[in-house]
N, C-alpha and C positions, 0 to 999 in steps of 0.2 A: 090222663092226667095234668096238673096244674100244676106246673112247677112253682114253690119260693117264688123267686124272684119277680117271676111275672103277675102275681099279687100282688106283691111289694109296686110294679111296672115298673120295675126294673128295664126290663127288657120288654118287644112288646110278641105278639103270637107269632108272626113268619121268622125271627131271631129263636121264640124258645121249641118251634119246631126246627128250624137248622143245627142247629147244640141239637138236639135227639136226636137225628141223624147219622151225624158228625159219630159224638159218642158209640151208639151202637155200633157204624163202619169201620171202626178203632175192632173198640171189642170180638166186632167179630172176625177182623181182621186176625189182632194176636189170636184169640183160640185158631183161626184155621191155622197160621202159623205154626201152632205150638201140638198140629197134628190132631186138635181134640175134634175135628168134622170126621174121623176118618170112625167108620161104621165095628171098624175089627179092634180100636181103642173103646169105646164106645159100651161094645158087646164085653168084652172082660172085663168091665168094673166086676158085670150083669154074672160073671165065671167064678171071682174073685180072684184074678190070676193079674190082672192091672188095676194101681188104684190114685194113677194123675188121672184120670178125667176128676175126680173125687179133689184130690189137692188143690187140682189150679182153681175149683171153680171156687170152696172153700177160702183162698189165697185173693175171689176176684170180691167177693162176700165181703171178707177179714176188708180189702182195702178202701171198699166202697162206701163201709162201715168209718174208716180212721177220718177218713174224706169225708167229709158225713159231718162229725162229731168234727175236728178241725174247725171246718170251714161256723161250725159253731160256735166256737170255742174265741175266732177271731172275729168275731160281731158279724161275717159277712152270709150268714143264714140263722134266716130265724123259722126253729125243727116247731117251733108253733103250726108256725102254715102248711108243713110237710104229710101229706094225708096218708094217708092207713086205712089200709081198706079193710072188712071184717072176713077173720078168713070162715070162706064155704068150701067143705070138707068134701059135698054131695060131688063138685065141679070138679075138687082134687085128685075124688078117689075113681071119679069115671075121664079125667080128662089123661090121667097117670096108665089106666084101662086103658084106650084108644092109641098111646101111645106104645104100650108093651104090642100090643094085639098089635100095629105095623110096624114094628120090627119083627115078629114073630113071622109076617107077613111073609116081610120084605130080607127073610132068611138072615137078617143078624144074631 
């Protein structure tokens, strides 16, 4: 995915990759530190016992959405340059089935 800042020429390709890696590492660290890497916590969502995973992921999506639009209104980000991919429903269904099958095989 090409970031809008890369399209504007603000950052180069290597910087874009480094920023993406840093954001990914920080996001992964936060998820791991709050216990989202625990298989029991993830399977508890499917059993309806614990909704912490859903609350944390929802708050991550809302935070990203607010920061994106804040950057747009402050003139830092041009929303028209953000790429939106089209919905691939068959890919989503196949991916969900594979993930579910992997969780069943793994005993989660």
